[in-house]
N, CA, C and O atoms as a Tripos MOL2 file, in Angstrom:
@<TRIPOS>MOLECULE
protein
  268   267    67     0     0
PROTEIN
NO_CHARGES

@<TRIPOS>ATOM
      1 N         -12.9940  103.0120  -48.6660 N.3       1 MET1
      2 CA        -11.6010  102.4760  -48.6230 C.3       1 MET1
      3 C         -11.2380  101.1500  -47.5800 C.2       1 MET1
      4 O         -10.2890  100.3790  -47.7210 O.2       1 MET1
      5 N         -12.1660  101.1220  -46.6080 N.am      2 GLU2
      6 CA        -11.6030   99.8190  -45.7760 C.3       2 GLU2
      7 C         -11.9580   98.5400  -46.1520 C.2       2 GLU2
      8 O         -11.6130   97.5150  -45.5650 O.2       2 GLU2
      9 N         -12.9060   98.6350  -47.5010 N.am      3 LEU3
     10 CA        -13.6100   97.3290  -47.9860 C.3       3 LEU3
     11 C         -12.5240   97.1750  -49.2410 C.2       3 LEU3
     12 O         -12.5120   96.0750  -49.7940 O.2       3 LEU3
     13 N         -11.7020   98.0980  -49.6810 N.am      4 LEU4
     14 CA        -10.9320   97.8870  -50.9290 C.3       4 LEU4
     15 C          -9.5440   97.1130  -50.9540 C.2       4 LEU4
     16 O          -8.6210   97.5300  -50.2550 O.2       4 LEU4
     17 N          -9.4270   96.2470  -51.5730 N.am      5 SER5
     18 CA         -8.1580   95.5510  -51.1800 C.3       5 SER5
     19 C          -6.9220   96.3260  -51.4880 C.2       5 SER5
     20 O          -7.1980   97.3800  -52.0610 O.2       5 SER5
     21 N          -5.6080   96.1330  -51.2830 N.am      6 GLN6
     22 CA         -4.3830   96.9480  -51.7840 C.3       6 GLN6
     23 C          -4.3880   97.0290  -53.1440 C.2       6 GLN6
     24 O          -4.1800   98.1120  -53.6930 O.2       6 GLN6
     25 N          -4.6360   95.8440  -53.8830 N.am      7 ARG7
     26 CA         -4.8900   95.8950  -55.5010 C.3       7 ARG7
     27 C          -6.2450   96.0580  -55.9660 C.2       7 ARG7
     28 O          -6.5810   95.4340  -56.9720 O.2       7 ARG7
     29 N          -7.1060   96.8390  -55.3540 N.am      8 GLY8
     30 CA         -8.4060   96.6220  -55.9730 C.3       8 GLY8
     31 C          -8.4130   98.2060  -56.7470 C.2       8 GLY8
     32 O          -7.5400   99.0300  -56.4740 O.2       8 GLY8
     33 N          -9.4310   98.4710  -57.6600 N.am      9 VAL9
     34 CA         -9.6850   99.3540  -58.4790 C.3       9 VAL9
     35 C         -11.1920   99.9450  -58.3120 C.2       9 VAL9
     36 O         -12.1520   99.1790  -58.2250 O.2       9 VAL9
     37 N         -11.3120  101.1350  -58.2790 N.am     10 ILE10
     38 CA        -12.6160  101.7470  -58.1860 C.3      10 ILE10
     39 C         -12.8460  102.7560  -59.4950 C.2      10 ILE10
     40 O         -12.1620  103.7700  -59.6370 O.2      10 ILE10
     41 N         -13.8710  102.3670  -60.4160 N.am     11 LEU11
     42 CA        -13.9710  103.0280  -61.7900 C.3      11 LEU11
     43 C         -15.2110  103.8540  -61.4030 C.2      11 LEU11
     44 O         -16.1330  103.3560  -60.7560 O.2      11 LEU11
     45 N         -15.2030  105.2860  -61.8690 N.am     12 VAL12
     46 CA        -16.2960  105.9330  -61.8540 C.3      12 VAL12
     47 C         -16.2300  106.7780  -63.0700 C.2      12 VAL12
     48 O         -15.3550  107.5920  -63.3640 O.2      12 VAL12
     49 N         -17.5470  106.3800  -63.8830 N.am     13 ASP13
     50 CA        -17.9560  106.8110  -65.0550 C.3      13 ASP13
     51 C         -18.5100  108.2640  -65.1100 C.2      13 ASP13
     52 O         -19.0020  108.7960  -64.1140 O.2      13 ASP13
     53 N         -18.4210  108.8060  -66.1680 N.am     14 ASN14
     54 CA        -19.1630  110.2160  -66.3290 C.3      14 ASN14
     55 C         -18.6090  111.4100  -65.5050 C.2      14 ASN14
     56 O         -19.3570  112.3600  -65.2760 O.2      14 ASN14
     57 N         -17.4370  111.4030  -65.0860 N.am     15 VAL15
     58 CA        -16.9340  112.6460  -64.3580 C.3      15 VAL15
     59 C         -16.5270  113.6330  -64.9650 C.2      15 VAL15
     60 O         -16.0290  114.5180  -64.2700 O.2      15 VAL15
     61 N         -16.5770  113.7990  -66.1610 N.am     16 LEU16
     62 CA        -16.6490  115.0330  -67.0640 C.3      16 LEU16
     63 C         -17.9460  115.5280  -67.2750 C.2      16 LEU16
     64 O         -18.0340  116.6960  -67.6550 O.2      16 LEU16
     65 N         -19.0620  114.8160  -67.0880 N.am     17 TRP17
     66 CA        -20.5420  115.1760  -67.2050 C.3      17 TRP17
     67 C         -20.5760  116.2720  -68.3930 C.2      17 TRP17
     68 O         -21.0250  117.4010  -68.1950 O.2      17 TRP17
     69 N         -20.0860  115.8680  -69.6010 N.am     18 SER18
     70 CA        -20.3120  116.5850  -70.7720 C.3      18 SER18
     71 C         -19.4790  118.2180  -70.5440 C.2      18 SER18
     72 O         -19.8840  119.2690  -71.0410 O.2      18 SER18
     73 N         -18.6390  118.1120  -69.9470 N.am     19 GLY19
     74 CA        -17.9620  119.3360  -69.3280 C.3      19 GLY19
     75 C         -18.6260  120.3080  -68.4990 C.2      19 GLY19
     76 O         -18.1880  121.4260  -68.2270 O.2      19 GLY19
     77 N         -19.8360  119.7460  -68.0720 N.am     20 ASP20
     78 CA        -20.4030  120.8000  -67.0490 C.3      20 ASP20
     79 C         -19.7950  120.7550  -65.8640 C.2      20 ASP20
     80 O         -20.0820  121.6250  -65.0430 O.2      20 ASP20
     81 N         -19.0330  119.9480  -65.6030 N.am     21 VAL21
     82 CA        -18.2910  119.9910  -64.1940 C.3      21 VAL21
     83 C         -17.4600  121.2200  -64.1720 C.2      21 VAL21
     84 O         -17.1910  121.6780  -63.0620 O.2      21 VAL21
     85 N         -17.0480  121.7770  -65.1460 N.am     22 LEU22
     86 CA        -16.1680  123.1850  -65.3050 C.3      22 LEU22
     87 C         -17.1800  124.5370  -64.9070 C.2      22 LEU22
     88 O         -16.7580  125.6850  -64.7630 O.2      22 LEU22
     89 N         -18.1730  124.2390  -64.8120 N.am     23 THR23
     90 CA        -19.2790  125.5510  -64.4980 C.3      23 THR23
     91 C         -19.1730  125.7660  -63.1800 C.2      23 THR23
     92 O         -18.9840  124.7910  -62.4530 O.2      23 THR23
     93 N         -19.2810  127.1630  -62.5830 N.am     24 ASP24
     94 CA        -19.0100  127.6330  -61.3230 C.3      24 ASP24
     95 C         -19.9710  129.0050  -61.3220 C.2      24 ASP24
     96 O         -19.7110  130.1230  -61.7680 O.2      24 ASP24
     97 N         -21.0360  128.5680  -60.7330 N.am     25 PRO25
     98 CA        -21.7230  127.6510  -59.9370 C.3      25 PRO25
     99 C         -22.1880  126.5280  -60.5970 C.2      25 PRO25
    100 O         -22.5840  126.6940  -61.7510 O.2      25 PRO25
    101 N         -22.2300  125.2660  -60.0470 N.am     26 PRO26
    102 CA        -22.7170  124.0650  -60.9220 C.3      26 PRO26
    103 C         -24.3240  124.5690  -61.2270 C.2      26 PRO26
    104 O         -25.0300  125.2870  -60.5190 O.2      26 PRO26
    105 N         -24.5720  124.0700  -62.2510 N.am     27 SER27
    106 CA        -25.9490  124.4170  -62.9100 C.3      27 SER27
    107 C         -26.9960  123.3550  -62.2090 C.2      27 SER27
    108 O         -28.1940  123.6380  -62.2240 O.2      27 SER27
    109 N         -26.5430  122.1230  -61.5890 N.am     28 ASP28
    110 CA        -27.7070  121.4610  -60.7160 C.3      28 ASP28
    111 C         -27.1760  120.7320  -59.8520 C.2      28 ASP28
    112 O         -25.9500  120.6710  -59.9410 O.2      28 ASP28
    113 N         -27.7030  120.0790  -58.9420 N.am     29 ASP29
    114 CA        -27.4480  119.1210  -57.6770 C.3      29 ASP29
    115 C         -26.5990  117.9830  -58.2520 C.2      29 ASP29
    116 O         -25.6300  117.6060  -57.5930 O.2      29 ASP29
    117 N         -26.8890  117.3880  -59.4590 N.am     30 ARG30
    118 CA        -26.1630  116.1280  -60.0940 C.3      30 ARG30
    119 C         -24.8470  116.7150  -60.3970 C.2      30 ARG30
    120 O         -23.8550  116.0470  -60.1080 O.2      30 ARG30
    121 N         -24.7010  117.8800  -60.9440 N.am     31 THR31
    122 CA        -23.1430  118.5790  -61.3990 C.3      31 THR31
    123 C         -22.5930  118.5560  -60.2620 C.2      31 THR31
    124 O         -21.6240  117.8010  -60.1820 O.2      31 THR31
    125 N         -22.9480  119.2690  -59.1150 N.am     32 ALA32
    126 CA        -22.3730  119.3890  -57.9990 C.3      32 ALA32
    127 C         -21.8290  118.4250  -57.4290 C.2      32 ALA32
    128 O         -20.6440  118.3860  -57.0980 O.2      32 ALA32
    129 N         -22.8200  117.3810  -57.2290 N.am     33 ALA33
    130 CA        -22.1150  116.1030  -56.6230 C.3      33 ALA33
    131 C         -21.1270  115.4760  -57.2870 C.2      33 ALA33
    132 O         -20.3190  114.8240  -56.6260 O.2      33 ALA33
    133 N         -20.9980  115.5520  -58.7420 N.am     34 ILE34
    134 CA        -19.6750  114.9920  -59.4810 C.3      34 ILE34
    135 C         -18.8110  116.0050  -59.4350 C.2      34 ILE34
    136 O         -17.7900  115.5100  -59.9130 O.2      34 ILE34
    137 N         -18.5750  117.1210  -59.1580 N.am     35 GLN35
    138 CA        -17.8660  118.1270  -58.6320 C.3      35 GLN35
    139 C         -17.1570  117.8370  -57.2210 C.2      35 GLN35
    140 O         -15.9560  117.8880  -56.9540 O.2      35 GLN35
    141 N         -18.0670  117.5700  -56.5320 N.am     36 ASP36
    142 CA        -17.6610  117.2000  -55.0980 C.3      36 ASP36
    143 C         -16.7830  116.0880  -54.9980 C.2      36 ASP36
    144 O         -15.7220  116.1420  -54.3760 O.2      36 ASP36
    145 N         -17.3020  114.8270  -55.7450 N.am     37 LEU37
    146 CA        -16.4770  113.6600  -55.7520 C.3      37 LEU37
    147 C         -15.1380  113.8900  -56.4460 C.2      37 LEU37
    148 O         -14.1430  113.3380  -55.9770 O.2      37 LEU37
    149 N         -15.0490  114.5750  -57.4050 N.am     38 ASN38
    150 CA        -13.8890  114.8500  -58.2230 C.3      38 ASN38
    151 C         -12.9080  115.4590  -57.1510 C.2      38 ASN38
    152 O         -11.8080  114.9200  -57.0330 O.2      38 ASN38
    153 N         -13.2300  116.5620  -56.3470 N.am     39 ARG39
    154 CA        -12.3700  117.3000  -55.5420 C.3      39 ARG39
    155 C         -12.0890  116.1030  -54.3220 C.2      39 ARG39
    156 O         -10.9800  115.8050  -53.8800 O.2      39 ARG39
    157 N         -12.9390  115.7200  -54.0540 N.am     40 MET40
    158 CA        -12.7260  114.5110  -52.6410 C.3      40 MET40
    159 C         -11.6800  113.6120  -53.2910 C.2      40 MET40
    160 O         -10.5720  113.6190  -52.7560 O.2      40 MET40
    161 N         -11.8520  112.8630  -54.3290 N.am     41 VAL41
    162 CA        -10.9580  111.9230  -54.6410 C.3      41 VAL41
    163 C          -9.4500  112.5960  -54.8640 C.2      41 VAL41
    164 O          -8.4120  112.0000  -54.5760 O.2      41 VAL41
    165 N          -9.5050  113.9700  -55.4400 N.am     42 ALA42
    166 CA         -7.9690  114.6110  -55.8410 C.3      42 ALA42
    167 C          -7.4970  114.9960  -54.5490 C.2      42 ALA42
    168 O          -6.2980  115.2740  -54.5340 O.2      42 ALA42
    169 N          -8.1110  115.0920  -53.4450 N.am     43 ALA43
    170 CA         -7.4560  115.4680  -52.3460 C.3      43 ALA43
    171 C          -7.1520  114.3650  -51.4070 C.2      43 ALA43
    172 O          -6.4290  114.6320  -50.4480 O.2      43 ALA43
    173 N          -7.5600  113.2860  -51.5360 N.am     44 ASP44
    174 CA         -7.3590  111.7620  -50.9020 C.3      44 ASP44
    175 C          -5.9170  111.5840  -51.1750 C.2      44 ASP44
    176 O          -5.4880  111.2620  -52.2830 O.2      44 ASP44
    177 N          -5.1170  111.8230  -50.0450 N.am     45 ALA45
    178 CA         -3.6220  111.3620  -49.9270 C.3      45 ALA45
    179 C          -3.4780  109.7670  -50.1210 C.2      45 ALA45
    180 O          -2.3920  109.2750  -50.4260 O.2      45 ALA45
    181 N          -4.7040  108.9450  -49.9140 N.am     46 ARG46
    182 CA         -4.4520  107.4240  -49.8350 C.3      46 ARG46
    183 C          -4.5960  106.9160  -51.0190 C.2      46 ARG46
    184 O          -4.3080  105.7280  -51.1660 O.2      46 ARG46
    185 N          -5.0300  107.6220  -52.0420 N.am     47 VAL47
    186 CA         -5.2430  107.0570  -53.4920 C.3      47 VAL47
    187 C          -4.6380  107.6390  -54.4680 C.2      47 VAL47
    188 O          -4.3010  108.8180  -54.3520 O.2      47 VAL47
    189 N          -4.3790  106.8980  -55.6520 N.am     48 THR48
    190 CA         -3.8660  107.6130  -56.9420 C.3      48 THR48
    191 C          -5.0670  107.5220  -57.8900 C.2      48 THR48
    192 O          -5.6210  106.4350  -58.0510 O.2      48 THR48
    193 N          -5.4500  108.5210  -58.4640 N.am     49 ALA49
    194 CA         -6.3800  108.7800  -59.3770 C.3      49 ALA49
    195 C          -5.7920  109.2110  -60.8450 C.2      49 ALA49
    196 O          -4.8290  109.9540  -61.0340 O.2      49 ALA49
    197 N          -6.5510  108.6080  -61.7800 N.am     50 VAL50
    198 CA         -6.3030  108.8880  -63.2330 C.3      50 VAL50
    199 C          -7.2150  108.9260  -64.1400 C.2      50 VAL50
    200 O          -7.8660  107.9070  -64.3700 O.2      50 VAL50
    201 N          -7.4590  110.1540  -64.8690 N.am     51 LEU51
    202 CA         -8.7350  110.2670  -65.4940 C.3      51 LEU51
    203 C          -8.4130  109.9330  -67.0500 C.2      51 LEU51
    204 O          -7.5020  110.3970  -67.7350 O.2      51 LEU51
    205 N          -9.4440  108.9700  -67.4250 N.am     52 ALA52
    206 CA         -9.3120  108.4090  -68.8860 C.3      52 ALA52
    207 C         -10.2980  109.2480  -69.5930 C.2      52 ALA52
    208 O         -11.4920  109.1010  -69.3300 O.2      52 ALA52
    209 N          -9.8730  110.1970  -70.5490 N.am     53 THR53
    210 CA        -10.8450  111.1540  -71.1620 C.3      53 THR53
    211 C         -11.4100  110.3050  -72.0440 C.2      53 THR53
    212 O         -11.1330  110.6700  -73.1870 O.2      53 THR53
    213 N         -12.0810  109.3310  -72.0230 N.am     54 ILE54
    214 CA        -12.9060  108.1940  -72.9180 C.3      54 ILE54
    215 C         -14.3960  109.1110  -72.8870 C.2      54 ILE54
    216 O         -14.8750  109.4260  -71.7980 O.2      54 ILE54
    217 N         -14.9110  109.4070  -73.8750 N.am     55 ARG55
    218 CA        -16.0560  110.1080  -73.8060 C.3      55 ARG55
    219 C         -16.5750  111.1150  -72.7500 C.2      55 ARG55
    220 O         -16.5300  112.3270  -72.9610 O.2      55 ARG55
    221 N         -17.0120  110.6420  -71.7370 N.am     56 ASP56
    222 CA        -17.6890  111.4560  -70.7620 C.3      56 ASP56
    223 C         -16.7250  111.2930  -69.4920 C.2      56 ASP56
    224 O         -17.1340  111.7200  -68.4130 O.2      56 ASP56
    225 N         -15.6620  110.7870  -69.5630 N.am     57 GLY57
    226 CA        -14.5820  110.8550  -68.7360 C.3      57 GLY57
    227 C         -14.9300  109.4850  -67.6770 C.2      57 GLY57
    228 O         -16.0670  109.1960  -67.3030 O.2      57 GLY57
    229 N         -13.8450  108.8390  -67.3530 N.am     58 ILE58
    230 CA        -14.0360  107.5100  -66.4220 C.3      58 ILE58
    231 C         -12.5690  107.8300  -65.5850 C.2      58 ILE58
    232 O         -11.4340  107.8990  -66.0570 O.2      58 ILE58
    233 N         -13.0130  107.9960  -64.1860 N.am     59 LEU59
    234 CA        -11.8240  108.1080  -63.1500 C.3      59 LEU59
    235 C         -11.6590  106.7520  -62.5770 C.2      59 LEU59
    236 O         -12.5170  105.9880  -62.1360 O.2      59 LEU59
    237 N         -10.0460  106.5750  -62.7010 N.am     60 VAL60
    238 CA         -9.6010  105.2930  -62.0530 C.3      60 VAL60
    239 C          -8.6560  105.3160  -60.9360 C.2      60 VAL60
    240 O          -7.4930  105.7150  -60.8800 O.2      60 VAL60
    241 N          -9.4480  104.7810  -60.0360 N.am     61 ILE61
    242 CA         -8.7440  105.0780  -58.5560 C.3      61 ILE61
    243 C          -8.3130  103.9650  -57.8480 C.2      61 ILE61
    244 O          -9.0670  103.0070  -57.6790 O.2      61 ILE61
    245 N          -7.0230  103.9930  -57.3570 N.am     62 THR62
    246 CA         -6.3360  102.7320  -56.8730 C.3      62 THR62
    247 C          -5.6530  103.0680  -55.4870 C.2      62 THR62
    248 O          -4.8810  104.0240  -55.4120 O.2      62 THR62
    249 N          -5.9080  102.3720  -54.5190 N.am     63 PRO63
    250 CA         -4.9390  102.9100  -53.3240 C.3      63 PRO63
    251 C          -3.5480  102.9250  -53.4280 C.2      63 PRO63
    252 O          -3.0280  101.9560  -53.9810 O.2      63 PRO63
    253 N          -2.7530  103.9340  -52.9590 N.am     64 LYS64
    254 CA         -1.4430  103.9600  -53.0370 C.3      64 LYS64
    255 C          -0.6510  102.6660  -52.3120 C.2      64 LYS64
    256 O          -1.1180  102.2270  -51.2610 O.2      64 LYS64
    257 N           0.1250  102.2800  -52.6860 N.am     65 LEU65
    258 CA          0.7070  101.0260  -52.0120 C.3      65 LEU65
    259 C           1.5830  101.1010  -50.9520 C.2      65 LEU65
    260 O           2.5550  101.8470  -51.0750 O.2      65 LEU65
    261 N           1.4160  100.4100  -49.8300 N.am     66 SER66
    262 CA          2.2110  100.8870  -48.4920 C.3      66 SER66
    263 C           3.4430   99.9540  -48.6420 C.2      66 SER66
    264 O           3.3170   98.7520  -48.8740 O.2      66 SER66
    265 N           4.4710  100.4850  -48.5160 N.am     67 HIS67
    266 CA          5.8330   99.8410  -48.4590 C.3      67 HIS67
    267 C           6.2010   99.4920  -47.0450 C.2      67 HIS67
    268 O           7.2820   98.9560  -46.8020 O.2      67 HIS67
@<TRIPOS>BOND
     1     1     2 1
     2     2     3 1
     3     3     4 2
     4     3     5 am
     5     5     6 1
     6     6     7 1
     7     7     8 2
     8     7     9 am
     9     9    10 1
    10    10    11 1
    11    11    12 2
    12    11    13 am
    13    13    14 1
    14    14    15 1
    15    15    16 2
    16    15    17 am
    17    17    18 1
    18    18    19 1
    19    19    20 2
    20    19    21 am
    21    21    22 1
    22    22    23 1
    23    23    24 2
    24    23    25 am
    25    25    26 1
    26    26    27 1
    27    27    28 2
    28    27    29 am
    29    29    30 1
    30    30    31 1
    31    31    32 2
    32    31    33 am
    33    33    34 1
    34    34    35 1
    35    35    36 2
    36    35    37 am
    37    37    38 1
    38    38    39 1
    39    39    40 2
    40    39    41 am
    41    41    42 1
    42    42    43 1
    43    43    44 2
    44    43    45 am
    45    45    46 1
    46    46    47 1
    47    47    48 2
    48    47    49 am
    49    49    50 1
    50    50    51 1
    51    51    52 2
    52    51    53 am
    53    53    54 1
    54    54    55 1
    55    55    56 2
    56    55    57 am
    57    57    58 1
    58    58    59 1
    59    59    60 2
    60    59    61 am
    61    61    62 1
    62    62    63 1
    63    63    64 2
    64    63    65 am
    65    65    66 1
    66    66    67 1
    67    67    68 2
    68    67    69 am
    69    69    70 1
    70    70    71 1
    71    71    72 2
    72    71    73 am
    73    73    74 1
    74    74    75 1
    75    75    76 2
    76    75    77 am
    77    77    78 1
    78    78    79 1
    79    79    80 2
    80    79    81 am
    81    81    82 1
    82    82    83 1
    83    83    84 2
    84    83    85 am
    85    85    86 1
    86    86    87 1
    87    87    88 2
    88    87    89 am
    89    89    90 1
    90    90    91 1
    91    91    92 2
    92    91    93 am
    93    93    94 1
    94    94    95 1
    95    95    96 2
    96    95    97 am
    97    97    98 1
    98    98    99 1
    99    99   100 2
   100    99   101 am
   101   101   102 1
   102   102   103 1
   103   103   104 2
   104   103   105 am
   105   105   106 1
   106   106   107 1
   107   107   108 2
   108   107   109 am
   109   109   110 1
   110   110   111 1
   111   111   112 2
   112   111   113 am
   113   113   114 1
   114   114   115 1
   115   115   116 2
   116   115   117 am
   117   117   118 1
   118   118   119 1
   119   119   120 2
   120   119   121 am
   121   121   122 1
   122   122   123 1
   123   123   124 2
   124   123   125 am
   125   125   126 1
   126   126   127 1
   127   127   128 2
   128   127   129 am
   129   129   130 1
   130   130   131 1
   131   131   132 2
   132   131   133 am
   133   133   134 1
   134   134   135 1
   135   135   136 2
   136   135   137 am
   137   137   138 1
   138   138   139 1
   139   139   140 2
   140   139   141 am
   141   141   142 1
   142   142   143 1
   143   143   144 2
   144   143   145 am
   145   145   146 1
   146   146   147 1
   147   147   148 2
   148   147   149 am
   149   149   150 1
   150   150   151 1
   151   151   152 2
   152   151   153 am
   153   153   154 1
   154   154   155 1
   155   155   156 2
   156   155   157 am
   157   157   158 1
   158   158   159 1
   159   159   160 2
   160   159   161 am
   161   161   162 1
   162   162   163 1
   163   163   164 2
   164   163   165 am
   165   165   166 1
   166   166   167 1
   167   167   168 2
   168   167   169 am
   169   169   170 1
   170   170   171 1
   171   171   172 2
   172   171   173 am
   173   173   174 1
   174   174   175 1
   175   175   176 2
   176   175   177 am
   177   177   178 1
   178   178   179 1
   179   179   180 2
   180   179   181 am
   181   181   182 1
   182   182   183 1
   183   183   184 2
   184   183   185 am
   185   185   186 1
   186   186   187 1
   187   187   188 2
   188   187   189 am
   189   189   190 1
   190   190   191 1
   191   191   192 2
   192   191   193 am
   193   193   194 1
   194   194   195 1
   195   195   196 2
   196   195   197 am
   197   197   198 1
   198   198   199 1
   199   199   200 2
   200   199   201 am
   201   201   202 1
   202   202   203 1
   203   203   204 2
   204   203   205 am
   205   205   206 1
   206   206   207 1
   207   207   208 2
   208   207   209 am
   209   209   210 1
   210   210   211 1
   211   211   212 2
   212   211   213 am
   213   213   214 1
   214   214   215 1
   215   215   216 2
   216   215   217 am
   217   217   218 1
   218   218   219 1
   219   219   220 2
   220   219   221 am
   221   221   222 1
   222   222   223 1
   223   223   224 2
   224   223   225 am
   225   225   226 1
   226   226   227 1
   227   227   228 2
   228   227   229 am
   229   229   230 1
   230   230   231 1
   231   231   232 2
   232   231   233 am
   233   233   234 1
   234   234   235 1
   235   235   236 2
   236   235   237 am
   237   237   238 1
   238   238   239 1
   239   239   240 2
   240   239   241 am
   241   241   242 1
   242   242   243 1
   243   243   244 2
   244   243   245 am
   245   245   246 1
   246   246   247 1
   247   247   248 2
   248   247   249 am
   249   249   250 1
   250   250   251 1
   251   251   252 2
   252   251   253 am
   253   253   254 1
   254   254   255 1
   255   255   256 2
   256   255   257 am
   257   257   258 1
   258   258   259 1
   259   259   260 2
   260   259   261 am
   261   261   262 1
   262   262   263 1
   263   263   264 2
   264   263   265 am
   265   265   266 1
   266   266   267 1
   267   267   268 2
@<TRIPOS>SUBSTRUCTURE
     1 MET1         2 RESIDUE 1 A MET
     2 GLU2         6 RESIDUE 1 A GLU
     3 LEU3        10 RESIDUE 1 A LEU
     4 LEU4        14 RESIDUE 1 A LEU
     5 SER5        18 RESIDUE 1 A SER
     6 GLN6        22 RESIDUE 1 A GLN
     7 ARG7        26 RESIDUE 1 A ARG
     8 GLY8        30 RESIDUE 1 A GLY
     9 VAL9        34 RESIDUE 1 A VAL
    10 ILE10       38 RESIDUE 1 A ILE
    11 LEU11       42 RESIDUE 1 A LEU
    12 VAL12       46 RESIDUE 1 A VAL
    13 ASP13       50 RESIDUE 1 A ASP
    14 ASN14       54 RESIDUE 1 A ASN
    15 VAL15       58 RESIDUE 1 A VAL
    16 LEU16       62 RESIDUE 1 A LEU
    17 TRP17       66 RESIDUE 1 A TRP
    18 SER18       70 RESIDUE 1 A SER
    19 GLY19       74 RESIDUE 1 A GLY
    20 ASP20       78 RESIDUE 1 A ASP
    21 VAL21       82 RESIDUE 1 A VAL
    22 LEU22       86 RESIDUE 1 A LEU
    23 THR23       90 RESIDUE 1 A THR
    24 ASP24       94 RESIDUE 1 A ASP
    25 PRO25       98 RESIDUE 1 A PRO
    26 PRO26      102 RESIDUE 1 A PRO
    27 SER27      106 RESIDUE 1 A SER
    28 ASP28      110 RESIDUE 1 A ASP
    29 ASP29      114 RESIDUE 1 A ASP
    30 ARG30      118 RESIDUE 1 A ARG
    31 THR31      122 RESIDUE 1 A THR
    32 ALA32      126 RESIDUE 1 A ALA
    33 ALA33      130 RESIDUE 1 A ALA
    34 ILE34      134 RESIDUE 1 A ILE
    35 GLN35      138 RESIDUE 1 A GLN
    36 ASP36      142 RESIDUE 1 A ASP
    37 LEU37      146 RESIDUE 1 A LEU
    38 ASN38      150 RESIDUE 1 A ASN
    39 ARG39      154 RESIDUE 1 A ARG
    40 MET40      158 RESIDUE 1 A MET
    41 VAL41      162 RESIDUE 1 A VAL
    42 ALA42      166 RESIDUE 1 A ALA
    43 ALA43      170 RESIDUE 1 A ALA
    44 ASP44      174 RESIDUE 1 A ASP
    45 ALA45      178 RESIDUE 1 A ALA
    46 ARG46      182 RESIDUE 1 A ARG
    47 VAL47      186 RESIDUE 1 A VAL
    48 THR48      190 RESIDUE 1 A THR
    49 ALA49      194 RESIDUE 1 A ALA
    50 VAL50      198 RESIDUE 1 A VAL
    51 LEU51      202 RESIDUE 1 A LEU
    52 ALA52      206 RESIDUE 1 A ALA
    53 THR53      210 RESIDUE 1 A THR
    54 ILE54      214 RESIDUE 1 A ILE
    55 ARG55      218 RESIDUE 1 A ARG
    56 ASP56      222 RESIDUE 1 A ASP
    57 GLY57      226 RESIDUE 1 A GLY
    58 ILE58      230 RESIDUE 1 A ILE
    59 LEU59      234 RESIDUE 1 A LEU
    60 VAL60      238 RESIDUE 1 A VAL
    61 ILE61      242 RESIDUE 1 A ILE
    62 THR62      246 RESIDUE 1 A THR
    63 PRO63      250 RESIDUE 1 A PRO
    64 LYS64      254 RESIDUE 1 A LYS
    65 LEU65      258 RESIDUE 1 A LEU
    66 SER66      262 RESIDUE 1 A SER
    67 HIS67      266 RESIDUE 1 A HIS
């Protein structure tokens, strides 16, 4: 986050992982890593995240603007 400008954007591809991100427990380490990433972004108060449900999911992350 320290390297991202106030108007920067982070795009993360494959965040739906063919629906496997909904499995509990995760089926493998890669699925677990994507689940962890999704939880981490959702819990981060410094960012706004939007999930674009295009194909296997694209997470669009932007810093919240400070006023």
